[in-house]
C-alpha positions, 0 to 999 in steps of 0.5 A: 505492466507488472505491479509488485508488493510495496513492502521494501523487501518483497517482489511478489506480484499483486494486482495494481489496485493492491498495495501489498501481498497478503503476508505484508498487508496483514502485518500492518495494524488494522487501523492503518489498513483501514486508513489505506482503504479510506484514502484509496480512490478507485481508478487511481492506479490507472490514471496515476493521480492518487490523493495527497491523503493516500500518499501520506498514508502510504508514507506511514505504511512504509515507515511502519514496515521499516520499523518492523524489520 
């Protein structure tokens, strides 16, 4: 299964445990990047069971990217 950067305008392949390509990851503020890692659970990309906290964080990431267009 191919996994790509979650940025709305990017389709660069990234490893399944990664949220974004390098370019779009570093567009995010450091505090938001730390929040992604703080809420990430190793293996959630395999069992497809991310926490509600992680999904809330991803919603914040998506909102940030949309504001940054």
